[in-house]
Structures are given as C-alpha cells and as structure tokens.
N, C-alpha and C positions, 0 to 999 in steps of 0.2 A: 865442344863437348869436352868433358875430361874422361879419358880414358881408364883412369882409376875409379870413376864413380860406378859404384854396382848398378846392375840393370835387373838385379834379381836377388833375391834370399830367403830366408827363413827366420820368423821371427816366434820366440818362444819365451815363456816364464819359467824360470827355474823351479817353481815350486807346482807348476801345473803341466799335467800331461797332454799339451796342446802345442802344436805347430800350425803357423801360418805361412804358407809360403807365397810368394809374390813375384809377380815379374816374370823375367828370364831365367827359368830354375835350370842350369846347364852345368856343365863341367866346371866352371870357374867358380859357381857357388858351391859344389861339392866340396872342391879344392877349399875354399875358403873358410866353410862352416861345419864340413864333415866331421871332425874330431869333437866340435862342441855338440853336435846332435847327438852322437854316440854318447858322449858324456852325460848329455840330457836324457839319453833312454836308460842309461845305469842307475841314474840317480831317481827315476819315476818307474823303476821297472815294476812293481807291484800295482801299477795304475794303469786302466786302459789309456790308450793313446788316440788323441783326436787331431786330424790333419784337414786343414781348411784349404781349399784349393781355389777359393773364388778368384783371387787376385794373380793367378797364374796365366801369364799371357802365352809362353813358350815353356815347353819341356823337353830334354834332350835324356841320352842315355845317364849322363850326370845326374839328372834329377829322379830319373828311374831309381838308380842306384841308391840314392837317400830313401825313397819310399820302400825299396826291397831291405834297405838295412833295418828300418823300421819294423817290417813286417817278421824279419830273421830275430831282432832281439826281443821282440815283445812275446808274452806267452800266450797272448790272445791277439786276434788280427786287429790292427789299428782301423779306427773307423776314417774314411774319406768323405769330408761332407762340401758341398757347394762344387761338386767336379765338374768344370767345363766339359762339353762335348769332345772337343779335338783332345784333352787329356784322356777321357774315357775311351776313347778310340785306341789310343795308344798303349793304354794299359791292357785293354782287350788283345791289341796285335800283338803286343810282347807276351801275353800269356800270364800276366803277372795279376790281372784283377780279382782272381780267386783268392789271393793273400790277404784282400781288404773286406773290411764291410762296406758297402757303399751306403752311405746315410744322407738324405737331404732333408 
C-alpha cells in the first residue's frame, strides 16, 4: 500500500456550499485541505453550508477542527447530514454538537 495515498478527505464544489467528508478524517486531512476549505467558506460566505458525513469511517481532533472551523466561519450553523452514530457520539462528547443543525 502506498503511504502517500489519502485515506480520507473532503470533496466540495467551489460553486456550492456543500462538503462531503469521506474515509478517515484526521489531522493529515486537515493539513492537506484546511486552507482550501477555509477559502471555500469565504467564497460561499452568504450560503448555508451542508456537510455530508455518510462516508466518514473515522474522525479525530483534526476532523473536529475542520467542522469547528465551518461553524466558526459561517453566520448560520452548518447542517450535518447522514451523521454516523460514532461521529455524533464524538460531537456530543466534545460538546460541539450544539454548533450544528443535525439533519437527516
């Protein structure tokens, strides 16, 4: 297996305020896409953000930091959709679940 192959990430369309997180969303993902996501948040500042988490298999503090950044930069709470139970449990344990609208 190639150690340079990403095991997780975030897909987004530059014209749409929507992210799709996938795989292992960790500190490596944050380092790799954090600046792009911050620019995307600025470019879609007036649009409500939806974050689809259906494909997330693992999330750590790096992934939580990306979610927190989204909540911090948007004027309205981002909507989280298709949230796996393990991710919801981590959001609640960290106390950041209230920064989002949980929609399914």
